[in-house]
N, C-alpha and C positions, 0 to 999 in steps of 0.2 A: 345685770340679770338681779330680781330682786331676791327675796327667802322665799316669797309664794312660789318662784321658778325654780327652786335648787335640785328639784326633781330632773331640770334637764340636764346638769352641769355631769353627772357620771354619762348621759346618754353621749355629750357633745367629747368627754374626755376617751370616749373609746375611740374616735373620727381620726384619722392623722390630718393632717393642717391643710391640706387639698380640701378633703370633703366638707371639713369644720367648715372653711371657710363658706362654702355653698348652699350651706345650711341657716334659713329664715326662720324669724321669729313666727312667722306663718306656716311652715313647715312644723315647728315645734308645739304649735298649736294642733296642728294635725294629728299628731300625735295622741295630745290629751283628749281628743275628739275622737279617734277609734279606741282608748281606752275607756273613753266613757261605753260607747257603743258597744266594748265587747262585755263590760260589766252588767251591761241590761243583759245581753243576747245569753249572759252565765247565769240568767234565773231559770231562763227556760231550755236551754238544752247545758249539760255538761261542761264547757270548751276546756278551762282551766282549773286544776283542781284548788277545793276551798281554801285548804294548807297556803297555798300561796297568790290570795288575793292582797292582802296585806302587803306583801312584797314583791306584789306584781311591775313595779317598774325596773326593780332590779333583776327578776330571775326572766321577764317575759323581754320588755322591752330592750335594757342595757345589753341583754344579749342577744336580741339581733343586731343592736348597732357594733357589735363586736364581730358576728358577722359578715356583713358588710364591711368592716377597717381592714379582714383576713382578705376577703374576697375583690373587690371593686366596684366601682359604677360605671367602667368605659365596657359595658358589653350585656347581654340578654343572660338573666336569669331565671332560676326555675325551683321554686320549693316544692317536693314529691312531700307526699301528705301534710300541706299545710294548716289544718282544720282550723282554727278562728286565725289563721295568719300570722303565726308565730314558724318561723321568723321572718316569714315573706312578706307581708303587709307593711312589718316595720322597717326591712331593707329598702322596701318601693319608695315608704314617704321618707324614709333622708336617703334618695335618689339613686335605689338602683333600681335600675330600671333600661328596658321594657321587659318584666318581672311576668311570667308565668306562678298560677297559685292553681297545683295540683291537689285537686278531692273528689274523691270519691263519692263519698256520704252529704246525701241532696239535703240535708237542713243545712249542713255545716257550708254547702257549696252556694245556698242561697244564701247565708247569713254572707259569707264573702264576696257576690256579687252582689247585696245590697249596702255592704259599706263600701264596696270601692266607687260604688253609685254616690252618696252619701258625702264621700269625705274627697270627690270629683278630680280621682284619679286618674293622671291617662298612662296610656302604654302598661295596663294592669289586665289582665285576664283571668279567667276561672278556666279551668277544663276540668270539667266535673265529670272523671273516669278513673278508669285503676290504669299506674303509671304504666305498667305494658300496655295499654291502649292509649298512650298519648305518643303522639307525634315534634318532631322537628327538633334540633343540637341548637344547644346553650353552651354558653361559653363559661356559667357558675351553675352549678347543681348543691343545693342544699337541701338537707330531713332532718327532722328532730323527733325522735322515740317514733321509726317508722319500722326497722328492721336492722340486726343484725348489717354489719359492714359489709362481710362477704353474701349475703343474700341483695342486700340495696345495691350494692354495684350488679349483680344480676338480673337485677328486675329493672334498672333506670340504665344498662350501657349503654344502651342503643340509642339514648337524647344524648351521649355525648362526644364529640368530636376531640382528634387528637390533642388539641391544647386545653379541651377541658379543664378547669380547678373547681376539686369538689371541695364544700369547705360545712363538714360536717360537725356540729354539737353530740359524743357518744360517751357524757359521764365520764362515772370515776372507772369504768373497765372499757376504756378504749384500748390501752394496750395489747388489751388480752385479743378484743375483735379485732384488732390489726396487725395480731399475728396469726390470728386464724385466716386471717382473709388472703395475707400473704401470700399463702398455701396454693391458693386458685386465681389470684392475684396479682401482675406487677406493675409496677411504676414507682412515681415518688409519692412516696410518703411521709412525714411529717406529726408529729403534736406538739398542738400550743395550747399554754394551760388556760383554761377559762377564767375572766374576771372577775365571774360570778360568781362560781366554784370550783376555788384552789385547786381542791383532789378532781376536780374533772376536768377533759380537757376534749380538743376540737381537732380530729382529723385534717389536711391539707394533703389531696391527693392530685396530682397531676399525671399525665402520660397513663394514664389507666390501660390493660388490657390483661383480658384471658394467658394465663399460664402458655407459651409455645405458640403464640401467635405471634407474626412478625406485620 
């Protein structure tokens, strides 16, 4: 790996050895192509904050890689409120497929469809609808900056089966959101420190169900 390719190193470092072995140079170059499309579209619609552009690889790409690492590549994924494809497109490019990118806003959904096509991604679909209208069951569910944990479970619980693993970046208020959600929801919950922002955490949730249900 050359100096010019150094942006890829933190991405690979997030992945366990088995996943890392499956990441080809072509895959990493596809990440580059996605970043170019994202920056170009960001001139037309506000997809990512202007102050995050200079740190895009860490704030957005590495962030997606760590979510894949915490979930896994052996199952179906859903990214709720995908926006510009963060983290869903990063996860899909690195091997987390089949992937459903759920995005209700028309312009963002159009960008996602165009990007999936231009990158030649297979097993990636775009669902342009509110999450409450989305159908199907998924092995892994992620969502970034969509809603508080308690509300998110309520919006998307119909997409989960008994063994679904939720991998949810929740920022610096992860613990307080989890404490609040536990009043209504039960399951196996843990917090993992974010590799891209040590003060933030990622909620890992499994066997999630409403309290009082068997």
